[in-house]
C-alpha positions in Angstrom: -0.8 13.5 27.6 -4.6 13.5 27.5 -6.7 10.5 28.5 -6.8 8.9 25.0 -3.0 9.2 24.7 -2.6 7.6 28.1 -4.9 4.8 27.1 -3.0 4.1 23.9 0.3 4.2 25.8 -1.0 1.7 28.4 -2.4 -0.6 25.8 0.6 -0.6 23.4 3.3 -0.9 26.1 1.7 -3.9 27.8 3.0 -7.2 26.3 0.7 -9.9 24.9 1.6 -11.9 21.8 -0.8 -14.4 20.4 -1.7 -17.0 23.0 -0.1 -15.0 25.8 -2.6 -12.2 26.2 -3.1 -12.2 30.0 -1.4 -8.9 30.7 -3.4 -7.1 28.0 -6.6 -8.6 29.4 -5.8 -7.3 32.8 -5.5 -3.7 31.3 -8.7 -4.0 29.3 -10.9 -5.7 31.9 -11.2 -2.7 34.3 -12.0 -0.5 31.4 -14.8 -2.8 30.2 -16.1 -3.2 33.8 -17.3 0.5 33.8 -19.8 -0.2 31.0 -21.4 -3.6 31.5 -21.4 -7.3 32.4 -18.1 -9.1 31.8 -17.7 -12.7 30.5 -14.8 -14.6 29.0 -14.5 -17.5 26.6 -12.2 -20.4 27.2 -9.5 -19.1 24.9 -9.3 -15.9 26.9 -11.3 -13.5 24.8 -12.9 -10.8 27.0 -16.5 -9.7 26.4 -18.4 -6.7 27.8 -22.2 -6.6 27.4 -24.1 -3.3 27.5 -27.8 -3.5 27.1 -29.6 -0.5 25.5 -33.3 -0.1 25.1 -33.7 -3.5 23.5 -32.2 -6.9 24.0 -32.0 -7.4 20.2 -30.3 -6.9 17.8 -27.0 -8.0 19.4 -24.1 -6.2 18.0 -20.4 -7.3 18.3 -17.6 -4.7 18.3 -14.6 -7.0 17.9 -10.9 -6.1 18.2 -8.0 -8.4 18.8 -5.7 -7.9 21.8 -2.8 -10.0 20.7 0.2 -8.6 19.0 2.8 -10.3 16.7 5.9 -11.6 18.5 8.0 -14.7 18.9 8.4 -17.8 21.0 11.5 -19.6 22.2 11.9 -22.9 20.3 15.6 -23.9 21.0 18.6 -23.0 23.1 22.0 -23.8 21.6 24.8 -25.2 23.6 26.6 -21.8 23.2 23.7 -20.0 24.9 21.9 -18.5 21.9 18.1 -18.6 21.6 16.4 -19.7 18.3 12.8 -18.5 17.9 9.7 -19.0 15.9 7.3 -16.3 14.9 3.8 -15.7 16.3 2.2 -13.8 13.5 3.5 -12.4 10.2 6.9 -10.8 10.5 8.9 -9.3 7.6 12.5 -10.5 8.0 14.0 -7.1 7.1 12.7 -5.5 10.3 14.1 -8.0 12.8 17.9 -7.7 13.0 19.2 -5.6 16.0 15.8 -5.4 17.6 15.9 -5.4 21.4 13.4 -7.9 22.9 11.9 -9.1 26.1 11.8 -12.8 26.8 9.0 -13.2 29.3 10.0 -16.0 31.6 7.9 -17.4 34.5 10.2 -15.4 36.9 10.5 -12.1 35.0 11.7 -10.4 31.8 15.1 -11.2 30.2 16.4 -8.6 27.7 18.2 -9.7 24.5 18.9 -8.6 21.0 18.2 -10.3 17.6 21.4 -11.1 15.8 22.9 -13.0 12.9 26.2 -13.7 11.2 28.0 -10.3 10.9 28.4 -8.7 7.5 32.2 -8.6 7.8 32.2 -12.4 7.5 29.8 -12.6 4.5 30.7 -12.7 0.9 29.7 -9.9 -1.4 26.9 -12.1 -2.8 25.7 -13.1 0.7 25.5 -9.4 1.7 23.0 -8.7 -1.0 20.5 -11.3 0.4 18.0 -10.8 3.1 18.8 -12.7 6.2 16.0 -15.1 7.0 14.5 -15.7 10.5 15.8 -19.2 10.5 19.4 -17.8 10.4 18.8 -15.4 13.3 19.1 -15.9 17.0 18.5 -13.9 20.2 21.6 -13.0 22.3 21.1 -12.4 26.0 24.8 -12.1 26.7 25.1 -15.8 27.8 28.1 -18.0 26.9 26.4 -21.4 27.4 23.1 -23.1 27.6 23.5 -23.4 31.3 23.7 -19.7 31.7 20.5 -19.3 29.8 18.8 -21.9 32.0 20.1 -20.1 35.1 17.9 -17.0 34.2 14.9 -19.3 33.7 14.5 -19.0 29.9 12.8 -22.1 28.6 11.1 -23.4 25.5 7.7 -21.9 24.9 8.5 -18.5 26.5 7.0 -15.6 24.6 9.2 -12.9 23.1 8.2 -9.2 22.5 10.0 -6.3 20.9 11.0 -3.4 23.2 9.2 -0.3 21.8 7.8 2.6 23.8 4.7 4.6 22.9 5.9 8.0 21.5 4.1 11.2 20.6 5.9 12.4 17.5 7.0 16.0 16.8 3.8 17.3 15.2 1.8 16.1 18.3 -0.8 14.6 16.0 0.8 11.2 15.3 1.8 8.4 17.5 4.6 5.7 17.2 4.3 2.4 19.0 4.4 -1.4 18.7 1.2 -3.4 18.9 -1.0 -0.7 17.4 -2.3 -3.7 15.4 -4.7 -4.1 17.1 -4.6 -2.3 20.5 -6.0 0.6 18.4 -9.1 -1.5 17.9 -9.3 -2.3 21.6 -9.1 1.4 22.4 -11.8 2.1 19.8 -14.0 -0.4 21.5 -13.4 1.1 24.9 -14.0 4.7 23.7 -17.2 3.7 21.8 -18.6 2.0 24.9 -17.7 5.1 26.9 -19.7 7.2 24.4 -22.6 4.8 24.6 -22.6 4.8 28.4 -25.0 7.7 28.9 -27.1 7.6 25.7 -30.0 5.5 24.5 -29.2 2.9 21.8 -31.7 0.5 20.3 -29.7 -2.7 20.7 -27.4 -4.6 23.0 -23.7 -4.1 22.3 -20.9 -6.6 23.0 -17.4 -5.2 23.0 -15.0 -8.1 22.4 -11.2 -8.2 22.9 -10.3 -11.4 21.1 -7.2 -13.6 21.4 -4.9 -15.2 18.8 -6.1 -13.3 15.7 -2.6 -13.1 14.4 -2.3 -16.9 14.1 -5.7 -17.7 12.7 -8.5 -15.6 14.3 -9.0 -18.2 16.9 -10.5 -16.1 19.7 -13.0 -14.7 17.2 -14.1 -18.2 16.3 -14.8 -19.1 20.0 -16.2 -15.8 21.3 -18.7 -15.5 18.5 -20.3 -18.7 19.8 -20.7 -17.1 23.2 -22.3 -13.9 21.8 -24.3 -15.2 18.8 -24.5 -11.7 17.3 -26.9 -10.4 14.8 -24.3 -8.0 13.3 -20.6 -7.4 13.8 -18.2 -4.4 13.3 -14.6 -5.4 13.3 -12.3 -2.6 14.6 -8.9 -2.8 13.1 -5.9 -1.0 11.5 -5.5 -0.6 7.8 -2.4 -0.3 5.6 -1.6 3.3 4.9 -0.2 3.7 1.3 1.1 7.2 1.7 4.8 6.2 1.9 7.4 5.9 -0.8 7.2 3.2 -3.4 3.5 2.3 -2.9 1.4 2.9 -6.0 -2.2 4.3 -5.7 -3.6 1.1 -7.1 -1.9 -0.8 -4.3 -3.2 1.5 -1.5 -4.6 5.0 -1.6 -5.1 5.1 2.1 -3.6 8.2 3.8 -2.8 9.1 7.4 -5.1 12.0 8.4 -7.6 11.0 5.7 -10.2 9.5 8.1 -11.3 6.0 9.0 -11.3 3.3 6.3 -13.9 0.8 5.3 -12.7 -2.6 3.9 -14.5 -3.6 0.7 -12.6 -6.9 0.4 -10.1 -9.2 2.0 -9.1 -12.8 1.4 -11.6 -14.2 3.9 -14.5 -11.8 3.7 -16.6 -9.6 1.5 -18.6 -7.3 3.8 -22.4 -7.3 3.9 -23.2 -4.8 1.1 -26.2 -3.1 2.7 -24.2 -2.7 5.9 -21.3 -1.3 3.9 -23.6 1.2 2.3 -25.0 2.2 5.7 -21.5 2.9 6.9 -20.9 5.1 3.8 -24.1 7.0 4.3 -23.6 7.5 8.0 -20.1 8.9 7.4 -21.5 11.3 4.8 -24.3 12.4 7.1 -21.9 13.1 10.0 -19.4 14.8 7.7 -16.7 12.2 8.6 -14.2 11.6 5.7 -14.2 7.9 4.8 -11.6 6.0 2.8 -12.4 2.8 1.0 -9.9 0.0 1.0 -9.3 -3.5 -0.4 -6.7 -6.0 0.8 -5.5 -8.8 -1.4 -3.4 -10.2 1.4 -4.4 -10.7 5.0 -7.7 -11.0 6.8 -9.4 -10.1 10.1 -11.6 -11.5 12.8 -14.4 -10.8 10.4 -13.5 -14.0 8.6 -14.9 -16.5 11.1 -17.4 -14.1 12.6 -19.3 -13.5 9.4 -19.6 -17.2 8.8 -21.1 -17.9 12.2 -24.2 -20.2 12.0 -26.2 -19.0 8.9 -24.1 -15.8 8.6 -23.6 -12.5 10.4 -23.7 -9.1 8.5 -20.1 -7.8 9.1 -18.0 -4.9 8.2 -14.4 -3.9 9.0 -13.8 -0.3 10.0 -10.1 0.7 10.6 -7.6 3.4 11.5 -5.0 4.0 8.8 -1.6 2.9 10.0 1.9 3.0 8.6 4.4 0.2 9.1 2.1 -2.4 10.6 3.6 -5.8 11.5 6.7 -4.1 12.8 7.9 -2.8 16.2 7.2 0.8 15.1 3.8 1.6 13.5 2.3 5.1 13.2 -1.3 6.4 13.5 -2.9 9.9 13.3 -5.0 11.1 16.2 -7.6 12.7 14.1 -8.2 9.4 12.3 -8.7 7.7 15.6 -11.2 10.3 17.0 -13.2 10.2 13.8 -13.4 6.4 13.9 -14.8 6.5 17.4 -17.4 9.0 16.2 -18.3 7.0 13.1 -18.7 3.7 15.0 -20.8 5.3 17.7 -23.1 6.9 15.1 -23.5 3.6 13.3 -24.4 1.7 16.6 -27.1 4.3 17.3 -28.8 3.5 13.9 -28.9 -0.2 14.2 -32.3 -1.1 15.5 -34.1 -4.4 14.8 -35.8 -3.2 11.6 -32.5 -1.9 10.2 -30.6 -5.0 11.0 -33.3 -7.3 9.7 -33.4 -5.5 6.4 -29.7 -5.9 5.8 -30.3 -9.5 4.7 -33.5 -9.1 2.8 
């Protein structure tokens, strides 16, 4: 493994569902400390400030460190654990998943189960099992046995899924790529900026609780008060069976993506065009994307005070919001190069003219 693969492995294998990001923050913090001054908001979002040749404009590079997961909501008298979702899960991907329940005394392993198909009618077998009819089985036979291993209501639950380099050596499979990829982009961009002159002050931000309402972005933007924001994310790759080009034309290996629309934000148009022009000048392939479902930390950030010019730049990703997503290394590297090149162009005059 090279250093980037090691970083992605470390970031994706650490566990941190929305609201429970402490372990992720402990991985990101020493990375950020190499580049600048560290602060934290009161929801746990981590901020690294690196001053260039000028205090202004202030640029935010925001990525969320939480992943989707679950939380214990009930323990049955027979010892089965009912759960609620933290983030958007597709019911079809849940059954038979192994999970960690993170208790205050350590991890407890279980598996997500439901009524077996042998006991279902033919009509029931045709239906998707809903989360409300699932449970987590840790091998207990009573509620007391569950309590003996210190599982309690409110404990977070995370899928067990290791970072894996796939056969072609160019693609990576892991959980939590949404959005530890963005966190890695922020770290690598700050590393590239470490020894060069840039005409601004950059704030790399690892936000909390994006998957349940972009809450950390809402609080951390108050602390930074940026003049411009770049959201670092994953985007839905449409190069899999049954997806029509008009639904998504994004492809793995096709380069970074630029979001032109989501349900909470239309990007600043001049900043959007600056991204397109920069990619062309640097000979970086750029894919344009629109999402009619879902949103990013850009939602609350672009509405801060009287408005913040904001764009979303992403790495194409297959199978997001599951325990096994896939990215392409070349897309990741090109995204770092693109974001770094954009930051170097954003002086006071350029940022001021974005809203004229």
